[in-house]
N, C-alpha and C positions, 0 to 999 in steps of 0.2 A: 504493500500500500504506500510506503514512503516514496517509492520510485514514481508511481503514478502521480502523487501529489506534487513532486518536484517538477515533473513534466508540465503539469497544469500551471504551476507558478511561473515557469519559464515562458510558456506560451502567453500567459497574461502579460508579463513584462514586455514581450515582443509586440503584443497588440497595442501598446501605448504609442508605438511609432506608426500605426495604421493611419492612413489619411482621414478616415471618418472620425477618429479620435481628435486629430489635430483640428479638423474643421469645426467640431462641436466646441472645442475650447475657443477657437477664433470667433465663432458666432456669439459666444457668451461673454466675450471680452468687452468691457465697458471703457477701460482706460488701461494704460500700462500697468501691469501687475494687478488689475482689478477685473473681476468677473461677476456675473450675476447667477446666483444659485437658482436652479429651475424649480426647487421645491419651496423654500422659504422666501424666495425673491429678494433676499438681501444681497448687497454688494459685498463681495469677498475680496479683501486685499491680501495678496500672496507675497508681497514684497517684504523687505526687511527694514526699510526706513520708517522710524516712528513718526518723523515729521510729515512724510507723505500720508501715513495713516491718519494723523491728526487733522491734516487739511481735508481729507476725504470725509472725516466725521463732521467737520464744520460745513462742508458742501452738501452732504446728504442727510445728516442727522445721525445721532448715536444709535438709534433703533434701526437704522437702515444699512449700517456698515459693520462688518466683522473682520478680524484678522484671522485667517485660517488657511488651510490647504484646500484644494479643490480636487474632486474625483470625477472622471468620466464614468458614468454608471450606465449599465444596461437596463432599460426599462423592463423588458422581459428578461428574466435571469438567464445566464449562460447555461446553468444546470437546472433542469426542470424541478420545480418545487414538488410536484406529484411523484415524479419518477427518479429524481436524482440524476447521476451520471448515466447516460445511455450508451454512447460509444464515442470514439475519437472524432469521427466525421461530423457528428452533430455538435459536439463540443466546439470544434474549430469553426464550423459554420456559424454558430451562435456568437462565438467570441469575436470573430472578424466580420461583424455585421455592418449594415448600412446605417447612415446617420439617423434615420427615423426611429431606430431602436436605442439611441443613446441620448443621455442628458448630462448636464454638468451640475454637480451637487457640491455644497460645502461639506466639510468633514463631518460635522454633527448630523446633517440631514442624511448623508451617506451611511453613517453608523446606525441611525434609527432604521433606515430602510433595510440594511443588511441584517440587523438583529431581528426584524419582523420576518424576513425571509428564512432565517435560520430556525426560528420558532415554528413557522409553517412547515418547513422541511422535516423537522423533528416530529411534528404531529402526523404528517403524511407517512413517515417511516414507521411510526407506531401502528398506524392503521393497516399498512401493508403486511406487517408481521402477524396481525390477528387472523 
């Protein structure tokens, strides 16, 4: 199992260079180092300068801007919630998908969505074992 997980992780890292991923980030870009989260709609500053962050807070308001990382997220999960991993062809096809199945999320929204999917997957796995 560890070998299979390592291959999945390597493929996921490779997918970050996929044009669809780059295009989604570019479309979500508001300013240099600033993107808009597709879920919470906040502006996400990914830079390191506190001065730039402070000026964005002044420009957009404290409730509209956060300092965070961003993730390109699959709207429909790469691994099926109901079935889990099916086979390599399906995994790769879903991983290297078109832009319409991708969205940009801030780190906290991505964590929330991922945790929900993990819970749903766990429940589905329990049902399959019955």
